N, C-alpha and C positions, 0 to 999 in steps of 0.2 A: 440616230437611226435605231429603231426598235428591233428586237431580235426577229420577230416575225417578218418585218420588212426586209431585213437582210436575207432571211431564208427564202422569201418570195423572190427577191432579186436574183439569188443564185439559181432558183428554179427556172426563172424566165430565161436566163442566159445559158445554163448548162444542162437542163433536164433531158433534152433529146440525146445529147452526147452521153450523159451519165446513164441513161436508160439502155443505150446500145452497149455500153461497157458492162452494165449490170452491177448489182450490189457487191459481189465478191471481189471483183477487180477494183471497184471504187474504194472498197475498204482497204485494199492493199495500197492504193494511192494515199489514203489518209494515214496509214502507218508510215509510209515513206516520208510524208511531211512531218509527222511527229519525230521521226528520226533526224530530219534536217534541223528541227527546232532543238532537239537534244544536242546535236553536234555544235550548233551555234552557241548554246548555253555553256557547254563544257569548254569551248574554245574562248569564251569571254567575248564573243562578237556582239557587243551590245547594240551596235548599229543595225544588225541583222535580225535581232530577236523579234521585233514587232512585225516585220515582214513574214517571218516564219509562223508566228502566232496567227496572223491573218490567214495564211495558207491553211493552217490546221482548222480554223473556224470555217473556212469556205468548204473544205472537203467534208467536215462534219455535217454542215448544212446539206451538202449533196447526198450524204448517206441518209440523213433524216428525210429528205425529199423522196428518195427511192423507197424507203421503208414506211412512208406515210406517218412520220412522227412530227408533231408540232413542237419544235424545240422550245419556243417561248412558254407554251402551256406546261410542258414537262419541267422546265427550269423553275417556273413559279410554284409548281406543286412540290418540288424537291427543296427549293429555297424560297420560302414564302415571305421574304423580306424581314424575317426574324431568325434569331439563332435557335435552332432546334435543341441545343444543349443547354441553353441559358434558362 
């Protein structure tokens, strides 16, 4: 799955709910998921890390949708498949 495809999928499923919640509260949900990922990492819960990473990505995509950011475009601008330090 491409990044844009994932973001579009999140938009189709959650945009109405995310819009009602608004960007501020959606951002708080994103931070909560980052906290859950941190907790799983610190506790060494290797079986849970992937799930928490997926949650963080989904909430990040929701934020991008609410703010009109194309994640794939921005990622490719920032990380153009080459090392910017090399």
